[in-house]
C-alpha positions in Angstrom: 16.2 49.6 -12.4 16.6 51.6 -9.2 13.4 53.5 -10.0 11.4 50.4 -10.9 12.5 48.0 -8.3 12.5 48.1 -4.5 16.0 46.8 -3.8 17.8 46.3 -0.5 21.3 45.5 -2.0 22.9 46.2 -5.3 26.1 44.8 -6.8 28.2 47.0 -9.0 30.3 44.8 -11.4 30.9 47.4 -14.1 34.3 48.7 -15.3 36.2 50.4 -12.5 36.0 53.9 -14.0 32.2 53.8 -13.7 32.0 52.7 -10.0 31.8 56.2 -8.6 29.0 57.6 -10.7 26.9 54.4 -10.3 27.5 54.3 -6.6 26.5 58.0 -6.1 23.4 57.6 -8.3 22.4 54.5 -6.2 22.6 56.5 -3.0 19.6 58.5 -4.2 17.4 55.4 -3.9 16.2 53.4 -0.9 18.9 50.7 -1.0 20.6 49.6 2.2 24.0 48.3 0.9 26.2 48.5 -2.2 28.6 45.6 -3.0 31.1 47.2 -5.4 33.8 45.3 -7.4 37.4 46.2 -6.7 39.1 48.5 -6.9 36.7 50.9 -5.3 37.5 53.6 -8.0 40.3 54.9 -10.2 41.0 58.1 -8.3 41.2 59.0 -4.6 38.7 61.8 -5.1 36.1 59.4 -6.6 36.6 57.0 -3.7 36.2 59.8 -1.1 32.9 60.9 -2.8 31.6 57.3 -2.8 32.3 56.9 0.9 30.8 60.4 1.7 27.5 59.8 -0.2 27.0 56.4 1.3 27.7 57.6 4.8 25.4 60.6 4.3 22.6 58.3 3.2 23.3 55.5 5.8 24.2 53.0 3.1 26.8 50.2 3.7 29.5 50.3 1.0 31.4 47.0 0.7 34.3 46.4 -1.7 34.9 43.0 -3.2 38.4 42.4 -1.9 37.3 38.8 -1.6 40.4 37.4 0.0 39.1 38.8 3.3 36.4 36.2 3.3 38.4 33.3 2.1 38.9 30.5 4.6 42.6 30.1 4.2 43.4 33.8 4.8 41.1 33.9 7.9 42.6 30.7 9.2 46.1 32.3 8.9 44.9 35.4 10.6 43.5 33.3 13.4 46.8 31.6 13.9 48.5 35.0 14.2 45.9 36.2 16.7 46.6 33.0 18.7 50.2 33.9 18.8 51.4 30.9 16.8 54.2 32.9 15.2 54.5 35.7 17.7 54.6 39.3 16.6 54.8 39.8 12.8 58.1 41.1 11.6 57.7 41.1 7.9 55.2 40.2 5.2 55.9 39.5 1.5 53.2 39.1 -1.2 53.8 37.6 -4.7 51.3 38.2 -7.5 50.9 38.3 -11.3 48.9 40.7 -13.5 48.2 44.4 -13.0 48.0 46.5 -9.8 44.3 47.4 -10.3 43.3 43.9 -11.3 45.2 41.6 -8.9 47.6 43.9 -7.1 44.7 45.6 -5.3 43.8 42.2 -3.8 47.3 41.7 -2.6 47.7 45.1 -1.1 44.4 44.8 0.7 45.2 41.4 2.2 48.6 42.6 3.3 46.8 45.4 5.2 44.2 42.8 6.4 47.1 41.1 8.3 49.3 44.1 9.2 47.0 47.2 9.4 47.5 50.5 7.7 50.6 51.5 5.6 52.6 54.4 6.8 54.7 55.0 3.7 55.6 53.1 0.5 58.4 53.1 -2.0 57.4 51.6 -5.3 58.4 51.0 -8.9 56.1 50.0 -11.7 57.2 47.2 -14.0 58.3 48.2 -17.5 57.1 45.7 -20.0 55.8 45.5 -23.6 53.5 42.6 -22.8 50.0 43.0 -24.2 48.2 39.9 -23.0 48.7 37.1 -20.4 48.4 33.5 -21.3 46.4 32.7 -18.2 44.3 35.8 -17.9 42.0 37.8 -20.2 41.5 40.7 -17.7 45.0 42.1 -18.1 45.6 45.6 -19.6 48.9 47.1 -20.6 47.6 50.3 -19.0 47.6 48.6 -15.7 51.2 47.5 -15.0 52.4 45.4 -12.1 54.7 46.9 -9.5 57.3 46.0 -6.8 57.1 47.9 -3.6 58.6 48.3 -0.1 55.9 49.1 2.5 56.4 50.4 6.0 53.3 49.7 8.2 52.3 51.9 11.0 52.8 49.1 13.5 56.4 48.7 12.5 56.0 45.6 10.2 57.9 45.8 7.0 56.2 44.6 3.8 57.4 43.6 0.3 55.2 43.5 -2.8 56.5 41.4 -5.6 54.4 41.8 -8.8 55.2 40.9 -12.4 53.5 40.2 -15.7 56.6 38.7 -17.1 56.0 35.3 -15.4 54.3 32.7 -17.5 52.3 31.4 -14.6 49.8 32.6 -12.1 51.0 33.2 -8.5 49.2 34.7 -5.5 51.1 33.8 -2.3 52.0 35.4 1.0 54.9 34.8 3.4 54.4 36.0 7.0 57.4 35.9 9.2 57.0 36.4 12.9 59.3 36.4 16.0 58.5 32.8 16.8 57.5 31.2 13.5 56.4 31.6 9.9 53.2 31.2 7.9 53.0 30.7 4.1 49.7 31.0 2.2 50.3 29.1 -1.1 48.6 28.1 -4.3 46.3 31.1 -4.4 45.0 30.4 -0.9 44.5 26.7 -1.2 47.2 25.8 1.3 48.4 27.2 4.5 51.7 26.1 6.0 53.0 26.9 9.6 56.6 26.7 10.8 57.3 26.7 14.5 60.6 27.0 16.4 62.1 23.7 17.5 65.5 22.1 17.8 66.8 21.1 14.4 69.1 18.1 13.9 70.3 19.8 10.7 71.6 22.9 12.6 72.8 21.0 15.6 75.2 19.0 13.4 78.6 20.6 13.2 79.9 20.9 9.7 83.6 20.4 9.1 85.6 23.1 7.5 89.0 24.7 7.8 89.0 27.7 10.1 91.2 30.6 9.0 91.8 34.1 10.3 89.7 36.5 8.2 92.3 39.4 8.5 95.1 37.2 7.3 93.0 36.1 4.4 92.3 39.7 3.6 96.0 40.5 3.4 96.7 37.4 1.4 94.1 38.5 -1.2 95.5 42.0 -1.4 98.9 40.6 -2.2 97.4 38.3 -4.7 95.5 41.2 -6.4 98.8 43.1 -6.6 100.7 40.2 -8.1 98.1 39.3 -10.6 96.6 42.7 -11.4 93.0 41.8 -10.5 90.2 43.3 -8.5 89.4 42.3 -4.9 86.2 40.7 -3.9 85.6 43.7 -1.7 86.7 46.4 -4.0 86.2 50.2 -3.6 83.3 50.0 -6.0 81.6 47.3 -3.9 82.1 49.5 -0.9 80.6 52.4 -2.8 77.6 50.3 -3.7 76.9 49.5 -0.1 77.3 53.2 0.9 74.9 54.2 -1.9 72.2 52.0 -0.4 72.6 53.1 3.2 72.9 56.8 2.2 69.6 56.7 0.5 67.4 56.6 3.6 69.8 58.6 5.6 70.1 61.6 3.3 66.8 61.4 1.4 68.2 60.1 -1.9 65.5 59.2 -4.3 67.7 57.8 -7.0 71.4 56.9 -7.1 73.4 56.0 -10.1 77.1 55.4 -10.8 79.2 55.8 -13.8 82.8 55.6 -14.7 84.4 58.2 -17.0 88.2 58.4 -17.4 88.7 56.2 -14.3 86.7 58.7 -12.2 83.5 57.7 -10.4 80.7 60.2 -10.9 77.6 60.2 -8.6 74.3 61.6 -9.6 71.7 62.0 -6.9 68.2 63.4 -7.0 67.0 64.9 -3.7 63.7 66.3 -2.6 65.5 68.7 -0.2 68.3 70.9 -1.4 69.8 71.3 2.1 69.9 67.5 2.4 71.5 67.4 -1.0 74.2 69.8 0.0 75.0 67.8 3.1 75.2 64.6 1.2 77.4 66.1 -1.5 79.7 67.6 1.1 80.1 64.1 2.5 80.8 62.8 -1.0 83.4 65.5 -1.6 85.2 64.7 1.6 
């Protein structure tokens, strides 16, 4: 086709693993732009080559992350630019289906609002699901994932993906210093919350005020008398420490187990020095 026709623009809507080869072949023709289906490729190396060849031949490469052109998402971005919710503090995206099918749209639109990602901590969903009731483009080889994203501008992001839901969802929750924006129903609705006086929170609720330390002592006595665990047991304290120690000491995975009434901790570290320091703290 490229040899027989004088084309200005081509659209690549083939399977994702073929995007790179077709794009690079197309750069050998006289086209001016390539509109390629998402994701751009299946490997970073392929994506780099696509960009390199297009740049070398002065061809515009456009990826079909179509939410960037959808009215509702642009309207929400305009509200942010106008300062309607102040500086963005956090963003959460909810989606169904696989990362390469729908997750790529979500990740792209999160960056559309918040800029580049600095680092990410993610976990892919483990599931035996083969098909989705509402989608025929799902593949078991393309799992969903949950992730925590730290953007370069300081915004914190959360990606909530799952194929276990028996319904379709694609929604975003943007929380700023002065308000909140929700994009709902796959972009059909945008809702804006602003700060204002609330009669609900101005109303004083009636409850008995007690001294928290006296309550703590009372509960300890009750635990001793009735041989039960406290609501703030040592294990609950350990769980909290386990979480806050992870970013502090580089813990990648923390697990607990109880054997013969002894708590054993198993940590996997990327740095042995950090591991020794953390284990020394544990031994103390």
